[in-house]
C-alpha positions in Angstrom: 41.2 -40.9 13.5 37.7 -42.2 12.7 36.2 -39.6 15.1 38.0 -36.7 13.2 36.7 -38.1 9.9 33.1 -38.2 11.3 33.3 -34.6 12.5 34.7 -33.5 9.1 31.9 -35.2 7.2 29.3 -33.6 9.6 30.8 -30.1 9.0 30.9 -30.7 5.2 27.3 -31.9 5.3 26.2 -28.9 7.4 28.0 -26.5 5.0 26.1 -27.9 2.1 22.7 -28.0 3.8 22.6 -24.6 5.6 22.9 -22.4 2.4 20.2 -24.5 0.7 17.9 -24.2 3.7 18.4 -20.5 3.9 17.6 -19.9 0.2 14.5 -22.1 0.2 13.0 -21.0 3.6 13.2 -17.2 3.7 10.9 -15.0 5.8 7.5 -14.1 4.3 7.9 -10.7 2.7 5.3 -8.2 1.5 6.1 -6.3 -1.7 4.5 -2.8 -1.8 6.8 -1.6 -4.6 5.0 -3.3 -7.5 3.5 0.0 -8.5 6.1 2.3 -10.1 7.0 5.4 -8.2 5.0 8.4 -9.5 4.8 11.9 -8.0 2.3 12.2 -5.2 1.3 15.6 -3.7 -2.2 16.4 -2.5 -2.7 19.3 -0.1 -5.5 20.3 2.2 -4.6 23.9 2.7 -7.0 24.5 5.6 -9.1 22.6 8.1 -12.1 23.6 6.1 -10.7 21.9 3.0 -10.1 18.8 5.1 -13.7 18.9 6.4 -15.1 19.0 2.9 -12.6 16.7 1.1 -10.9 14.7 3.8 -12.0 11.6 5.7 -14.3 12.4 8.6 -13.7 9.4 11.0 -12.9 5.8 11.4 -13.4 3.7 8.2 -14.3 6.7 6.0 -12.6 6.9 2.5 -12.2 9.1 -0.5 -10.8 8.7 -4.0 -8.4 11.3 -5.6 -7.8 10.8 -9.3 -6.1 13.7 -11.2 -6.9 12.4 -14.7 -10.7 12.4 -14.0 -10.6 15.3 -11.5 -12.1 13.1 -8.8 -13.5 14.6 -6.6 -14.9 17.2 -9.0 -14.9 20.3 -6.8 -11.5 19.6 -5.1 -9.2 22.6 -5.3 -6.8 21.0 -7.9 -3.5 22.9 -8.4 -0.6 22.6 -10.9 1.3 20.9 -8.1 -1.3 18.2 -7.4 -0.2 14.7 -8.3 -2.1 11.5 -7.4 0.5 8.8 -8.0 0.2 5.9 -10.5 -3.5 5.0 -10.4 -4.9 7.6 -8.1 -5.0 7.9 -4.3 -7.3 6.1 -1.8 -7.4 8.2 1.3 -8.9 6.3 4.3 -9.3 6.9 8.0 -8.1 3.8 9.8 -10.0 2.3 12.8 -8.2 4.8 15.1 -9.3 7.8 13.0 -5.8 8.3 11.5 -5.5 9.2 7.8 -3.7 6.6 5.6 -3.2 6.9 1.9 -2.6 4.2 -0.8 -2.2 4.1 -4.5 -5.5 2.9 -6.1 -3.7 0.7 -8.7 -3.9 -3.0 -8.0 -0.4 -4.3 -7.5 -1.2 -7.6 -9.1 -2.4 -5.9 -12.4 0.1 -3.0 -12.1 -1.9 -0.9 -14.6 -3.0 2.7 -14.0 -6.6 2.0 -15.1 -7.1 -1.1 -12.9 -8.1 0.5 -9.6 -9.2 -1.1 -6.3 -12.5 0.0 -4.9 -13.8 -0.1 -1.4 -16.2 -2.8 -0.6 -18.2 -1.2 2.2 -19.7 -4.6 3.3 -16.3 -6.2 3.8 -14.6 -2.9 4.9 -11.7 -3.7 2.6 -10.5 -2.8 -0.9 -11.0 -5.2 -3.8 -9.6 -5.3 -7.3 -12.4 -5.7 -9.9 -10.1 -7.7 -12.2 -8.1 -10.2 -10.1 -10.5 -10.0 -7.1 -7.6 -9.6 -4.6 -8.7 -8.1 -1.3 -6.7 -5.6 0.8 -7.1 -4.6 4.4 -7.1 -0.8 4.3 -8.6 0.1 7.7 -6.7 -2.1 10.1 -3.6 -3.5 8.4 -2.0 -0.8 6.2 -3.1 -2.1 2.7 -1.8 -5.7 3.2 -3.4 -8.4 1.0 -5.8 -10.8 2.7 -7.3 -12.7 -0.2 -6.6 -13.7 -3.8 -3.5 -13.6 -6.0 -2.1 -10.6 -4.1 -2.2 -12.6 -0.8 -0.6 -15.6 -2.5 2.3 -13.4 -3.9 2.5 -11.0 -1.0 1.7 -7.8 -3.1 0.4 -5.0 -0.8 -1.0 -1.6 -1.9 1.6 1.1 -2.2 1.4 3.2 0.9 1.9 7.0 0.9 2.9 9.4 3.7 0.2 11.7 5.3 1.1 14.5 7.6 1.0 18.1 8.5 2.4 20.4 5.8 5.7 22.1 6.4 4.4 25.4 5.1 1.3 25.7 7.2 -0.9 23.4 5.2 -3.5 21.5 7.3 -2.5 18.1 5.8 -0.6 16.8 2.8 -0.2 13.5 1.1 3.3 12.7 -0.4 5.4 9.8 -1.4 
């Protein structure tokens, strides 16, 4: 009878401890949804457009901001949308295009945009000083408040256009 009571107590103790352990020791999670969803559509109609306005090779980058018409001579259309804070278009270390929202996910304001630190080869927020790995790790935070809280840059889709465009950026 004592043996049965001991097993029952052990089961009751495990039933109390396991849920508490699960809720306090979850997996690390990166949040790339801090920036609200805004329309994103940037098209490079031809290869010539890409050569002029796209990213040329590994670790190259460009900013696209509709409100300020950056870059100035880009063929903006009525359909062009650049997300919440603008788009950071980069070419990763393999030469593949990647696109991120320029808005810092810690600050979550349209006007607080990350900039590329060419010495570090990373993006940095001028306000909170968080640092993001944009060329090798898909916009994940590596320093600062963003790294502490797990806030990554919002990532956008890049790919060939379905209507013959050379490349488009969408969300």
